[in-house]
N, C-alpha and C positions, 0 to 999 in steps of 0.2 A: 395450621399449627406447626406442621413439620417444616414448612418454608421459613417461618419465623425462628424456629429453633436452629435450623441450619444457618440462617443469616446471622443469628446471634453468635453461633459457634465460630463462624468465619470472622466476624468482627472481633471476637475475643482473641483469636489467634493473631489477627493483624495488630491489635493493640499490644499484645505481648511481644511481638516482633519489634514494634516501634519502641516499646519500653526498653528492650534489650539494646536497641540502637542508641537510645538516649544515654545509656550507661557506658557506651563504648568510649574509646580514647577520643580526645578532642581532635577536631579536623585541623589539618595544617593547610595553609593557603599558599598558593604559588603565585609569586608576583611577576614573574617574567619568563618568557619562552627561553629555554636553554639551547645552547649550541647543539646542533644535530637533531633537534626536534623539528617536526614539520606539521603544520596545521592541516588537517584533512581537507578542509574546504579549498585549500590552495592546490591540492592534487586533483580533486574532482574537476574534470574538464581538460586536464592536461593530455597532450598527445602522447601516445605510446609508440616508441620507435624500436626497431630491431637493431642489432649491432651494426648493420650496414646503413643505418640512419634512414631507413625507409619507414614511413608511417604505417603502423599496422592496426591502430585502434586509438581509443580514447578512454581515460579513466572515468568510469561512471559512478562508482561507489567504493566505499571501504567497508569491509566486514570486520566487526570487532567481536571477539569471543566473550564468553561469560566471565572471564577473568580480567577483561579490559585490554587484552593484547590484540594487535592487528592480526587477523587470521588470513585474510585474502583481499585481493584487489579485483573488483569487477571491471572488466574491459568491454567496451562496446566495439563491435566489429561490423563493418559493412554499413548499410543504411545510406543508400544513395538513390536519388530519383525515384522515390516511392517504395524502394525495397526496404523492408523493416530491418532495423538494427538488431543484431544478435548480441546477447550478453553472455560472456564467459567469465569464470572466476579462476584466478591463478593464486597459488600461495604467495603470501607477502614476500617470503624470502626468494621467490623466483624473479622479482623485479629489482632493478637497481635505480635508485633515485639520485639523479645527478644534480649538478649545479644549475643555477638560474642562467639561462641563455636567452637573450633578446626578450627580457621581461617574463619569461616562462621557465618553469622547471623542466628538466628532461627526465623522462621515465623510460628505462630500457628494459625490454623483455626479450630474452633469447628464444624467439619463436617466429615462425613465418605467418603471414596473413592466412595462408591456406590451412596451417595447423590450427589457428584460432577458429577459422570457419568450420573445421571438422570437429572441434572440441564440443563436448556436450553443452547444451544451453544451461545457463545458471538460472535457478528459480529461487527467488526470495520467499521465505515462508512467513516472515514478519511483515504484514502488509503496511504499506505507507499510509499516511493520513488520507491522502486523496483516494486510495483504494477503499479504505474504511468508509469514507463519506459516500463514495459511489455505491457501495453495498447497502449502506443505510438508506440512501435515496431510492435504490431499487426496491428494498423491502417496503418502504413507505408507499411507493407507487403501486406495488402489488396489493398492499392492504387497502389503498384507496380504490383501486379498480374493483376489488372484491366488495367493498362497501357500496360503490356505485351500482354494481350489479344487483346487490341485495335490495337497495332502495328502488331500483328500477322495477324489480319483480314485485315489490310491495305496492308501488304506484300503479302498476298494471292491474294487480288484483283489486285494488281499491276502485280503480276506474270501472272495472267490470261489475263490481258490487254496486256502485252508484248508478250504473246505466241499466242494471237488470230490473225487470218489472217487479213490482211488489204486490202481494196479495192477489195474484191471479190477473192483474191488469196487464194489458198488452203494452209493449213499448211503442212510443210514438213512431210513426212512419218517417223515414228520412225526408228531408225537404228536397223537392225536385226543382230543377231550373226551368224557367218558362221558355 
């Protein structure tokens, strides 16, 4: 009963929030990318250079804060011949996004590769869809394994029950090979 009451309360709050959103100002639509705006998917995968034009990493992700502003850029450093790549985040205002050169944008970060390698690892707390799917699959595998163990135990007990002598009778002797 408590679960149903809690679920009802949550649904009521969600509906109230949606009703408030329905009464909000109408949405304005944007028809065209404006000068100076950059699509994030065009930055992800872009090489990051230092001011000496040395490659120090690659843009792996863009972090957006709760107000919709770009908070940080996640840079992948290292990752060569089996060495795992390290992810570090830098504030968005620490990078300079340059023009398109040879069909790719230039991203400049005033840092050395060693400084990035020494920086703390960036940990995302909002799991990606793939991570959520992996976790769900792991949960299901654990539940399935527990169920198989339960059924195996039940089958063993049933087999013992069926093979046990009834009413004082002795069990038949096992067959011997000639």
